PQR file with spaces between the fields and no chain letter, atoms N, CA, C, O and H, PARSE charges and radii, in Angstrom:
ATOM       1  N    MET     1     -42.802  -12.919  -37.904 -0.4000 1.5000
ATOM       2  CA   MET     1     -41.466  -13.330  -38.211 -0.0000 2.0000
ATOM       3  C    MET     1     -40.749  -13.516  -36.885  0.5500 1.7000
ATOM       4  O    MET     1     -40.894  -12.699  -35.975 -0.5500 1.4000
ATOM       5  N    GLU     2     -39.981  -14.582  -36.772 -0.4000 1.5000
ATOM       6  CA   GLU     2     -39.169  -14.826  -35.589 -0.0000 2.0000
ATOM       7  C    GLU     2     -37.734  -15.132  -35.997  0.5500 1.7000
ATOM       8  O    GLU     2     -37.491  -15.787  -37.011 -0.5500 1.4000
ATOM       9  H    GLU     2     -39.863  -15.246  -37.511  0.4000 1.0000
ATOM      10  N    LEU     3     -36.796  -14.655  -35.202 -0.4000 1.5000
ATOM      11  CA   LEU     3     -35.372  -14.894  -35.425 -0.0000 2.0000
ATOM      12  C    LEU     3     -34.787  -15.424  -34.126  0.5500 1.7000
ATOM      13  O    LEU     3     -34.972  -14.833  -33.062 -0.5500 1.4000
ATOM      14  H    LEU     3     -36.994  -14.124  -34.379  0.4000 1.0000
ATOM      15  N    PHE     4     -34.082  -16.536  -34.221 -0.4000 1.5000
ATOM      16  CA   PHE     4     -33.429  -17.122  -33.064 -0.0000 2.0000
ATOM      17  C    PHE     4     -31.924  -17.032  -33.266  0.5500 1.7000
ATOM      18  O    PHE     4     -31.405  -17.428  -34.309 -0.5500 1.4000
ATOM      19  H    PHE     4     -33.932  -17.017  -35.085  0.4000 1.0000
ATOM      20  N    VAL     5     -31.222  -16.504  -32.255 -0.4000 1.5000
ATOM      21  CA   VAL     5     -29.766  -16.395  -32.299 -0.0000 2.0000
ATOM      22  C    VAL     5     -29.208  -17.315  -31.227  0.5500 1.7000
ATOM      23  O    VAL     5     -29.416  -17.096  -30.034 -0.5500 1.4000
ATOM      24  H    VAL     5     -31.644  -16.182  -31.408  0.4000 1.0000
ATOM      25  N    ASP     6     -28.499  -18.346  -31.665 -0.4000 1.5000
ATOM      26  CA   ASP     6     -27.876  -19.291  -30.751 -0.0000 2.0000
ATOM      27  C    ASP     6     -26.367  -19.096  -30.846  0.5500 1.7000
ATOM      28  O    ASP     6     -25.718  -19.624  -31.749 -0.5500 1.4000
ATOM      29  H    ASP     6     -28.330  -18.524  -32.634  0.4000 1.0000
ATOM      30  N    ASP     7     -25.817  -18.335  -29.909 -0.4000 1.5000
ATOM      31  CA   ASP     7     -24.411  -17.954  -29.935 -0.0000 2.0000
ATOM      32  C    ASP     7     -23.841  -18.094  -28.521  0.5500 1.7000
ATOM      33  O    ASP     7     -23.771  -17.111  -27.783 -0.5500 1.4000
ATOM      34  H    ASP     7     -26.344  -17.906  -29.175  0.4000 1.0000
ATOM      35  N    PRO     8     -23.431  -19.315  -28.140 -0.5600 1.5000
ATOM      36  CA   PRO     8     -22.980  -19.539  -26.763  0.2800 2.0000
ATOM      37  C    PRO     8     -21.702  -18.789  -26.379  0.5500 1.7000
ATOM      38  O    PRO     8     -21.389  -18.673  -25.195 -0.5500 1.4000
ATOM      39  N    ILE     9     -20.968  -18.283  -27.358 -0.4000 1.5000
ATOM      40  CA   ILE     9     -19.755  -17.509  -27.050 -0.0000 2.0000
ATOM      41  C    ILE     9     -20.138  -16.141  -26.469  0.5500 1.7000
ATOM      42  O    ILE     9     -19.495  -15.651  -25.541 -0.5500 1.4000
ATOM      43  H    ILE     9     -21.222  -18.377  -28.321  0.4000 1.0000
ATOM      44  N    ASN    10     -21.198  -15.531  -27.029 -0.4000 1.5000
ATOM      45  CA   ASN    10     -21.563  -14.170  -26.631 -0.0000 2.0000
ATOM      46  C    ASN    10     -22.813  -14.081  -25.756  0.5500 1.7000
ATOM      47  O    ASN    10     -23.031  -13.054  -25.112 -0.5500 1.4000
ATOM      48  H    ASN    10     -21.720  -15.929  -27.783  0.4000 1.0000
ATOM      49  N    TYR    11     -23.644  -15.136  -25.715 -0.4000 1.5000
ATOM      50  CA   TYR    11     -24.895  -15.096  -24.952 -0.0000 2.0000
ATOM      51  C    TYR    11     -25.012  -16.332  -24.077  0.5500 1.7000
ATOM      52  O    TYR    11     -24.528  -17.406  -24.436 -0.5500 1.4000
ATOM      53  H    TYR    11     -23.467  -15.970  -26.238  0.4000 1.0000
ATOM      54  N    THR    12     -25.654  -16.176  -22.931 -0.4000 1.5000
ATOM      55  CA   THR    12     -25.832  -17.297  -22.015 -0.0000 2.0000
ATOM      56  C    THR    12     -27.014  -18.172  -22.395  0.5500 1.7000
ATOM      57  O    THR    12     -27.117  -19.305  -21.923 -0.5500 1.4000
ATOM      58  H    THR    12     -26.047  -15.304  -22.639  0.4000 1.0000
ATOM      59  N    GLU    13     -27.901  -17.675  -23.230 -0.4000 1.5000
ATOM      60  CA   GLU    13     -29.037  -18.461  -23.710 -0.0000 2.0000
ATOM      61  C    GLU    13     -29.433  -17.977  -25.101  0.5500 1.7000
ATOM      62  O    GLU    13     -29.008  -16.908  -25.540 -0.5500 1.4000
ATOM      63  H    GLU    13     -27.817  -16.755  -23.614  0.4000 1.0000
ATOM      64  N    THR    14     -30.239  -18.761  -25.779 -0.4000 1.5000
ATOM      65  CA   THR    14     -30.692  -18.394  -27.120 -0.0000 2.0000
ATOM      66  C    THR    14     -31.519  -17.112  -27.055  0.5500 1.7000
ATOM      67  O    THR    14     -32.388  -16.964  -26.195 -0.5500 1.4000
ATOM      68  H    THR    14     -30.584  -19.629  -25.422  0.4000 1.0000
ATOM      69  N    VAL    15     -31.237  -16.189  -27.971 -0.4000 1.5000
ATOM      70  CA   VAL    15     -31.970  -14.925  -28.043 -0.0000 2.0000
ATOM      71  C    VAL    15     -33.066  -15.079  -29.091  0.5500 1.7000
ATOM      72  O    VAL    15     -32.814  -15.563  -30.194 -0.5500 1.4000
ATOM      73  H    VAL    15     -30.531  -16.309  -28.669  0.4000 1.0000
ATOM      74  N    LYS    16     -34.282  -14.666  -28.744 -0.4000 1.5000
ATOM      75  CA   LYS    16     -35.410  -14.743  -29.665 -0.0000 2.0000
ATOM      76  C    LYS    16     -35.912  -13.330  -29.937  0.5500 1.7000
ATOM      77  O    LYS    16     -36.241  -12.587  -29.013 -0.5500 1.4000
ATOM      78  H    LYS    16     -34.487  -14.272  -27.848  0.4000 1.0000
ATOM      79  N    LEU    17     -35.965  -12.972  -31.204 -0.4000 1.5000
ATOM      80  CA   LEU    17     -36.502  -11.688  -31.630 -0.0000 2.0000
ATOM      81  C    LEU    17     -37.714  -11.963  -32.505  0.5500 1.7000
ATOM      82  O    LEU    17     -37.714  -12.921  -33.278 -0.5500 1.4000
ATOM      83  H    LEU    17     -35.697  -13.576  -31.955  0.4000 1.0000
ATOM      84  N    GLY    18     -38.734  -11.147  -32.396 -0.4000 1.5000
ATOM      85  CA   GLY    18     -39.924  -11.368  -33.205 -0.0000 2.0000
ATOM      86  C    GLY    18     -40.579  -10.070  -33.616  0.5500 1.7000
ATOM      87  O    GLY    18     -40.390   -9.026  -32.992 -0.5500 1.4000
ATOM      88  H    GLY    18     -38.734  -10.369  -31.768  0.4000 1.0000
ATOM      89  N    ARG    19     -41.346  -10.158  -34.674 -0.4000 1.5000
ATOM      90  CA   ARG    19     -42.078   -8.987  -35.162 -0.0000 2.0000
ATOM      91  C    ARG    19     -43.300   -9.461  -35.913  0.5500 1.7000
ATOM      92  O    ARG    19     -43.248  -10.420  -36.683 -0.5500 1.4000
ATOM      93  H    ARG    19     -41.499  -11.006  -35.181  0.4000 1.0000
ATOM      94  N    ASP    20     -44.397   -8.776  -35.677 -0.4000 1.5000
ATOM      95  CA   ASP    20     -45.621   -9.022  -36.441 -0.0000 2.0000
ATOM      96  C    ASP    20     -45.718   -7.968  -37.532  0.5500 1.7000
ATOM      97  O    ASP    20     -45.507   -6.781  -37.285 -0.5500 1.4000
ATOM      98  H    ASP    20     -44.440   -7.997  -35.052  0.4000 1.0000
ATOM      99  N    TRP    21     -46.035   -8.408  -38.729 -0.4000 1.5000
ATOM     100  CA   TRP    21     -46.197   -7.502  -39.856 -0.0000 2.0000
ATOM     101  C    TRP    21     -47.684   -7.346  -40.134  0.5500 1.7000
ATOM     102  O    TRP    21     -48.418   -8.332  -40.206 -0.5500 1.4000
ATOM     103  H    TRP    21     -46.206   -9.373  -38.931  0.4000 1.0000
ATOM     104  N    VAL    22     -48.120   -6.112  -40.289 -0.4000 1.5000
ATOM     105  CA   VAL    22     -49.527   -5.814  -40.519 -0.0000 2.0000
ATOM     106  C    VAL    22     -49.697   -5.370  -41.967  0.5500 1.7000
ATOM     107  O    VAL    22     -48.952   -4.522  -42.458 -0.5500 1.4000
ATOM     108  H    VAL    22     -47.524   -5.311  -40.231  0.4000 1.0000
ATOM     109  N    TRP    23     -50.677   -5.947  -42.639 -0.4000 1.5000
ATOM     110  CA   TRP    23     -50.969   -5.591  -44.025 -0.0000 2.0000
ATOM     111  C    TRP    23     -51.402   -4.137  -44.091  0.5500 1.7000
ATOM     112  O    TRP    23     -52.323   -3.731  -43.382 -0.5500 1.4000
ATOM     113  H    TRP    23     -51.281   -6.636  -42.240  0.4000 1.0000
ATOM     114  N    ALA    24     -50.755   -3.358  -44.926 -0.4000 1.5000
ATOM     115  CA   ALA    24     -51.075   -1.948  -45.119 -0.0000 2.0000
ATOM     116  C    ALA    24     -51.002   -1.663  -46.619  0.5500 1.7000
ATOM     117  O    ALA    24     -49.959   -1.229  -47.108 -0.5500 1.4000
ATOM     118  H    ALA    24     -50.007   -3.688  -45.502  0.4000 1.0000
ATOM     119  N    PRO    25     -52.083   -1.896  -47.353 -0.5600 1.5000
ATOM     120  CA   PRO    25     -52.038   -1.795  -48.815  0.2800 2.0000
ATOM     121  C    PRO    25     -51.688   -0.409  -49.348  0.5500 1.7000
ATOM     122  O    PRO    25     -51.262   -0.292  -50.497 -0.5500 1.4000
ATOM     123  N    ASP    26     -51.854    0.638  -48.551 -0.4000 1.5000
ATOM     124  CA   ASP    26     -51.535    1.984  -49.026 -0.0000 2.0000
ATOM     125  C    ASP    26     -50.102    2.405  -48.720  0.5500 1.7000
ATOM     126  O    ASP    26     -49.662    3.465  -49.165 -0.5500 1.4000
ATOM     127  H    ASP    26     -52.200    0.543  -47.617  0.4000 1.0000
ATOM     128  N    ASP    27     -49.367    1.587  -47.964 -0.4000 1.5000
ATOM     129  CA   ASP    27     -47.979    1.922  -47.642 -0.0000 2.0000
ATOM     130  C    ASP    27     -47.084    1.703  -48.855  0.5500 1.7000
ATOM     131  O    ASP    27     -47.361    0.867  -49.715 -0.5500 1.4000
ATOM     132  H    ASP    27     -49.724    0.726  -47.602  0.4000 1.0000
ATOM     133  N    GLU    28     -46.007    2.476  -48.898 -0.4000 1.5000
ATOM     134  CA   GLU    28     -45.043    2.396  -49.993 -0.0000 2.0000
ATOM     135  C    GLU    28     -43.747    1.758  -49.488  0.5500 1.7000
ATOM     136  O    GLU    28     -43.243    2.126  -48.427 -0.5500 1.4000
ATOM     137  H    GLU    28     -45.782    3.155  -48.199  0.4000 1.0000
ATOM     138  N    VAL    29     -43.219    0.820  -50.236 -0.4000 1.5000
ATOM     139  CA   VAL    29     -41.933    0.216  -49.904 -0.0000 2.0000
ATOM     140  C    VAL    29     -40.850    1.076  -50.554  0.5500 1.7000
ATOM     141  O    VAL    29     -40.834    1.271  -51.769 -0.5500 1.4000
ATOM     142  H    VAL    29     -43.629    0.521  -51.098  0.4000 1.0000
ATOM     143  N    ARG    30     -39.957    1.579  -49.722 -0.4000 1.5000
ATOM     144  CA   ARG    30     -38.897    2.456  -50.223 -0.0000 2.0000
ATOM     145  C    ARG    30     -37.557    1.721  -50.226  0.5500 1.7000
ATOM     146  O    ARG    30     -37.338    0.825  -49.412 -0.5500 1.4000
ATOM     147  H    ARG    30     -39.970    1.420  -48.735  0.4000 1.0000
ATOM     148  N    PRO    31     -36.671    2.097  -51.133 -0.5600 1.5000
ATOM     149  CA   PRO    31     -35.358    1.454  -51.158  0.2800 2.0000
ATOM     150  C    PRO    31     -34.546    1.812  -49.903  0.5500 1.7000
ATOM     151  O    PRO    31     -34.701    2.894  -49.336 -0.5500 1.4000
ATOM     152  N    TRP    32     -33.704    0.907  -49.497 -0.4000 1.5000
ATOM     153  CA   TRP    32     -32.839    1.130  -48.338 -0.0000 2.0000
ATOM     154  C    TRP    32     -31.398    0.997  -48.802  0.5500 1.7000
ATOM     155  O    TRP    32     -31.005   -0.032  -49.350 -0.5500 1.4000
ATOM     156  H    TRP    32     -33.578    0.029  -49.958  0.4000 1.0000
ATOM     157  N    GLU    33     -30.628    2.028  -48.582 -0.4000 1.5000
ATOM     158  CA   GLU    33     -29.233    2.027  -49.004 -0.0000 2.0000
ATOM     159  C    GLU    33     -28.375    1.400  -47.910  0.5500 1.7000
ATOM     160  O    GLU    33     -28.106    2.035  -46.890 -0.5500 1.4000
ATOM     161  H    GLU    33     -30.947    2.864  -48.137  0.4000 1.0000
ATOM     162  N    CYS    34     -27.955    0.180  -48.115 -0.4000 1.5000
ATOM     163  CA   CYS    34     -27.135   -0.527  -47.134 -0.0000 2.0000
ATOM     164  C    CYS    34     -25.664   -0.167  -47.324  0.5500 1.7000
ATOM     165  O    CYS    34     -25.219    0.152  -48.427 -0.5500 1.4000
ATOM     166  H    CYS    34     -28.174   -0.335  -48.943  0.4000 1.0000
ATOM     167  N    ILE    35     -24.929   -0.228  -46.228 -0.4000 1.5000
ATOM     168  CA   ILE    35     -23.481   -0.042  -46.314 -0.0000 2.0000
ATOM     169  C    ILE    35     -22.809   -1.258  -45.700  0.5500 1.7000
ATOM     170  O    ILE    35     -23.402   -1.962  -44.882 -0.5500 1.4000
ATOM     171  H    ILE    35     -25.290   -0.487  -45.332  0.4000 1.0000
ATOM     172  N    SER    36     -21.588   -1.495  -46.094 -0.4000 1.5000
ATOM     173  CA   SER    36     -20.813   -2.585  -45.528 -0.0000 2.0000
ATOM     174  C    SER    36     -19.821   -2.007  -44.538  0.5500 1.7000
ATOM     175  O    SER    36     -19.093   -1.065  -44.851 -0.5500 1.4000
ATOM     176  H    SER    36     -21.107   -0.923  -46.758  0.4000 1.0000
ATOM     177  N    LEU    37     -19.797   -2.574  -43.345 -0.4000 1.5000
ATOM     178  CA   LEU    37     -18.801   -2.164  -42.359 -0.0000 2.0000
ATOM     179  C    LEU    37     -17.606   -3.092  -42.383  0.5500 1.7000
ATOM     180  O    LEU    37     -16.759   -3.045  -41.491 -0.5500 1.4000
ATOM     181  H    LEU    37     -20.389   -3.339  -43.090  0.4000 1.0000
ATOM     182  N    GLY    38     -17.533   -3.942  -43.407 -0.4000 1.5000
ATOM     183  CA   GLY    38     -16.399   -4.843  -43.546 -0.0000 2.0000
ATOM     184  C    GLY    38     -16.671   -6.193  -42.910  0.5500 1.7000
ATOM     185  O    GLY    38     -17.761   -6.450  -42.401 -0.5500 1.4000
ATOM     186  H    GLY    38     -18.222   -3.980  -44.131  0.4000 1.0000
ATOM     187  N    THR    39     -15.673   -7.039  -42.947 -0.4000 1.5000
ATOM     188  CA   THR    39     -15.804   -8.363  -42.356 -0.0000 2.0000
ATOM     189  C    THR    39     -15.589   -8.275  -40.846  0.5500 1.7000
ATOM     190  O    THR    39     -15.142   -7.252  -40.328 -0.5500 1.4000
ATOM     191  H    THR    39     -14.787   -6.830  -43.361  0.4000 1.0000
ATOM     192  N    ARG    40     -15.906   -9.334  -40.170 -0.4000 1.5000
ATOM     193  CA   ARG    40     -15.818   -9.351  -38.705 -0.0000 2.0000
ATOM     194  C    ARG    40     -14.416   -9.010  -38.211  0.5500 1.7000
ATOM     195  O    ARG    40     -14.270   -8.328  -37.197 -0.5500 1.4000
ATOM     196  H    ARG    40     -16.270  -10.166  -40.591  0.4000 1.0000
ATOM     197  N    GLY    41     -13.398   -9.468  -38.902 -0.4000 1.5000
ATOM     198  CA   GLY    41     -12.033   -9.243  -38.449 -0.0000 2.0000
ATOM     199  C    GLY    41     -11.417   -7.932  -38.910  0.5500 1.7000
ATOM     200  O    GLY    41     -10.320   -7.584  -38.473 -0.5500 1.4000
ATOM     201  H    GLY    41     -13.516  -10.023  -39.725  0.4000 1.0000
ATOM     202  N    SER    42     -12.093   -7.200  -39.779 -0.4000 1.5000
ATOM     203  CA   SER    42     -11.505   -5.966  -40.306 -0.0000 2.0000
ATOM     204  C    SER    42     -12.014   -4.749  -39.536  0.5500 1.7000
ATOM     205  O    SER    42     -13.019   -4.812  -38.829 -0.5500 1.4000
ATOM     206  H    SER    42     -12.984   -7.483  -40.134  0.4000 1.0000
ATOM     207  N    GLU    43     -11.303   -3.659  -39.692 -0.4000 1.5000
ATOM     208  CA   GLU    43     -11.717   -2.401  -39.072 -0.0000 2.0000
ATOM     209  C    GLU    43     -12.923   -1.831  -39.823  0.5500 1.7000
ATOM     210  O    GLU    43     -12.898   -1.774  -41.052 -0.5500 1.4000
ATOM     211  H    GLU    43     -10.486   -3.607  -40.267  0.4000 1.0000
ATOM     212  N    PRO    44     -13.983   -1.405  -39.113 -0.5600 1.5000
ATOM     213  CA   PRO    44     -15.146   -0.825  -39.799  0.2800 2.0000
ATOM     214  C    PRO    44     -14.813    0.552  -40.377  0.5500 1.7000
ATOM     215  O    PRO    44     -13.944    1.262  -39.870 -0.5500 1.4000
ATOM     216  N    ASP    45     -15.513    0.905  -41.430 -0.4000 1.5000
ATOM     217  CA   ASP    45     -15.340    2.218  -42.053 -0.0000 2.0000
ATOM     218  C    ASP    45     -16.209    3.215  -41.284  0.5500 1.7000
ATOM     219  O    ASP    45     -17.359    3.459  -41.646 -0.5500 1.4000
ATOM     220  H    ASP    45     -16.219    0.329  -41.841  0.4000 1.0000
ATOM     221  N    ILE    46     -15.650    3.778  -40.235 -0.4000 1.5000
ATOM     222  CA   ILE    46     -16.395    4.678  -39.348 -0.0000 2.0000
ATOM     223  C    ILE    46     -16.839    5.938  -40.091  0.5500 1.7000
ATOM     224  O    ILE    46     -17.920    6.464  -39.823 -0.5500 1.4000
ATOM     225  H    ILE    46     -14.715    3.579  -39.940  0.4000 1.0000
ATOM     226  N    ASP    47     -16.021    6.422  -41.017 -0.4000 1.5000
ATOM     227  CA   ASP    47     -16.403    7.611  -41.783 -0.0000 2.0000
ATOM     228  C    ASP    47     -17.659    7.345  -42.597  0.5500 1.7000
ATOM     229  O    ASP    47     -18.542    8.200  -42.669 -0.5500 1.4000
ATOM     230  H    ASP    47     -15.143    5.994  -41.234  0.4000 1.0000
ATOM     231  N    GLU    48     -17.751    6.168  -43.212 -0.4000 1.5000
ATOM     232  CA   GLU    48     -18.941    5.818  -43.984 -0.0000 2.0000
ATOM     233  C    GLU    48     -20.152    5.699  -43.079  0.5500 1.7000
ATOM     234  O    GLU    48     -21.247    6.125  -43.448 -0.5500 1.4000
ATOM     235  H    GLU    48     -17.034    5.473  -43.153  0.4000 1.0000
ATOM     236  N    LEU    49     -19.969    5.131  -41.912 -0.4000 1.5000
ATOM     237  CA   LEU    49     -21.072    5.016  -40.958 -0.0000 2.0000
ATOM     238  C    LEU    49     -21.537    6.402  -40.519  0.5500 1.7000
ATOM     239  O    LEU    49     -22.740    6.640  -40.413 -0.5500 1.4000
ATOM     240  H    LEU    49     -19.079    4.785  -41.613  0.4000 1.0000
ATOM     241  N    ALA    50     -20.615    7.311  -40.264 -0.4000 1.5000
ATOM     242  CA   ALA    50     -20.976    8.679  -39.863 -0.0000 2.0000
ATOM     243  C    ALA    50     -21.744    9.385  -40.977  0.5500 1.7000
ATOM     244  O    ALA    50     -22.721   10.083  -40.705 -0.5500 1.4000
ATOM     245  H    ALA    50     -19.638    7.118  -40.349  0.4000 1.0000
ATOM     246  N    ARG    51     -21.312    9.211  -42.233 -0.4000 1.5000
ATOM     247  CA   ARG    51     -22.024    9.829  -43.364 -0.0000 2.0000
ATOM     248  C    ARG    51     -23.451    9.277  -43.465  0.5500 1.7000
ATOM     249  O    ARG    51     -24.395   10.020  -43.734 -0.5500 1.4000
ATOM     250  H    ARG    51     -20.518    8.644  -42.454  0.4000 1.0000
ATOM     251  N    MET    52     -23.593    7.973  -43.248 -0.4000 1.5000
ATOM     252  CA   MET    52     -24.918    7.355  -43.322 -0.0000 2.0000
ATOM     253  C    MET    52     -25.826    7.920  -42.228  0.5500 1.7000
ATOM     254  O    MET    52     -26.986    8.236  -42.493 -0.5500 1.4000
ATOM     255  H    MET    52     -22.827    7.370  -43.030  0.4000 1.0000
ATOM     256  N    LEU    53     -25.318    8.047  -41.019 -0.4000 1.5000
ATOM     257  CA   LEU    53     -26.127    8.556  -39.915 -0.0000 2.0000
ATOM     258  C    LEU    53     -26.492   10.031  -40.116  0.5500 1.7000
ATOM     259  O    LEU    53     -27.597   10.448  -39.767 -0.5500 1.4000
ATOM     260  H    LEU    53     -24.375    7.790  -40.804  0.4000 1.0000
ATOM     261  N    GLU    54     -25.584   10.805  -40.666 -0.4000 1.5000
ATOM     262  CA   GLU    54     -25.890   12.217  -40.945 -0.0000 2.0000
ATOM     263  C    GLU    54     -26.976   12.344  -41.996  0.5500 1.7000
ATOM     264  O    GLU    54     -27.764   13.290  -41.959 -0.5500 1.4000
ATOM     265  H    GLU    54     -24.687   10.466  -40.949  0.4000 1.0000
ATOM     266  N    ALA    55     -27.032   11.405  -42.935 -0.4000 1.5000
ATOM     267  CA   ALA    55     -28.047   11.460  -44.004 -0.0000 2.0000
ATOM     268  C    ALA    55     -29.446   11.179  -43.464  0.5500 1.7000
ATOM     269  O    ALA    55     -30.442   11.546  -44.088 -0.5500 1.4000
ATOM     270  H    ALA    55     -26.392   10.637  -42.965  0.4000 1.0000
ATOM     271  N    LEU    56     -29.519   10.529  -42.306 -0.4000 1.5000
ATOM     272  CA   LEU    56     -30.839   10.247  -41.721 -0.0000 2.0000
ATOM     273  C    LEU    56     -31.416   11.536  -41.246  0.5500 1.7000
ATOM     274  O    LEU    56     -32.526   11.557  -40.714 -0.5500 1.4000
ATOM     275  H    LEU    56     -28.710   10.231  -41.799  0.4000 1.0000
């Protein structure tokens, strides 16, 4: 999998991220509880982020 981020406001060149996935038939896919930190212009819910990190 490859991800390209082209954001000339924040980066001087395109950022490329990649990952290889390896087949592991005995691995278990677990649910991931996502949280919303709000929209770009709003203040993030820092308390919710702290609770999420403590749960790890």
